[in-house]
matplotlib code that plots the C-alpha trace (Angstrom):
import matplotlib.pyplot as plt

x = [0.1, 1.3, 0.9, 0.6, -2.7, -3.5, -6.4, -9.9, -8.2, -7.6, -4.1, -3.4, -3.3, -2.0, -1.5, 1.0, -0.1, 1.7, 0.0, 0.7, -1.8, -0.5, -2.4, -5.8, -7.4, -6.8, -6.7, -9.7, -9.1, -5.6, -7.2, -9.3, -6.5, -3.3, -4.1, -7.3, -5.5, -4.4, -7.8, -9.1, -6.5, -7.2, -10.6, -10.2, -8.3, -10.6, -13.5, -11.7, -10.8, -13.8, -14.0, -11.2, -12.7, -14.5, -11.2, -8.3, -8.3, -7.2, -4.9, -4.7, -1.8, -1.8, 1.0, 0.8, 3.9, 4.6, 4.3, 0.8, -0.8, -3.8, -4.8, -5.4, -1.8, -0.2, -1.6, -1.0, 2.4, 3.1, 1.4, 3.4, 6.8]
y = [-0.1, 3.3, 5.6, 8.9, 9.7, 8.3, 9.7, 10.9, 11.1, 7.4, 5.5, 3.3, -1.0, -3.4, -7.0, -8.7, -12.2, -14.7, -17.3, -20.3, -21.0, -24.8, -25.6, -27.5, -24.0, -21.9, -24.2, -23.3, -19.8, -20.5, -21.8, -18.8, -16.1, -15.6, -12.7, -14.4, -16.2, -13.2, -11.5, -14.2, -14.1, -10.3, -10.6, -13.2, -10.7, -7.8, -9.9, -11.1, -7.7, -5.4, -4.5, -2.4, -0.4, 1.5, 3.1, 2.3, 2.3, -1.1, -2.2, -6.2, -6.7, -9.9, -11.5, -14.5, -16.8, -16.7, -13.0, -11.6, -9.0, -7.1, -4.2, -2.2, -3.6, -2.2, 1.3, 1.3, 0.3, 3.3, 5.8, 4.7, 4.5]
z = [0.1, -0.5, 2.4, 0.2, -1.4, -4.9, -6.3, -5.0, -1.3, -1.3, -0.9, -3.5, -2.9, -5.1, -5.3, -7.9, -8.9, -11.1, -13.1, -15.0, -18.2, -17.9, -14.4, -14.7, -13.2, -16.1, -19.0, -20.3, -20.4, -21.9, -25.0, -25.6, -25.5, -24.6, -22.5, -20.8, -17.6, -16.2, -16.7, -15.1, -11.8, -11.8, -11.9, -9.0, -6.9, -7.5, -6.1, -3.3, -2.3, -3.0, 0.4, 0.1, -2.6, 0.1, 1.5, -1.0, -4.8, -5.5, -8.6, -9.3, -11.2, -13.0, -15.1, -17.1, -16.4, -20.5, -20.7, -21.3, -19.0, -18.5, -19.7, -16.6, -15.5, -18.6, -17.9, -14.1, -14.8, -17.0, -14.9, -11.8, -14.0]

ax = plt.figure().add_subplot(projection="3d")
ax.plot(x, y, z, "-o")
ax.set_aspect("equal")
plt.show()
């Protein structure tokens, strides 16, 4: 979590998830689209931490082991860096 205010008076918090598309959990998503596994992982984290939204800005950073990341991850890292 960043201790400074990021946007609209809220601090930023994020979680980094690296997923492997070869696991059984992500196999169906992996065959659909190269970036689908990262999207599924980011959606899971967003759901898991939905309660943070009232106090913090939450940003999931999801990376597929073989390279693809979500669009929101790319945008966030560009703004951050």
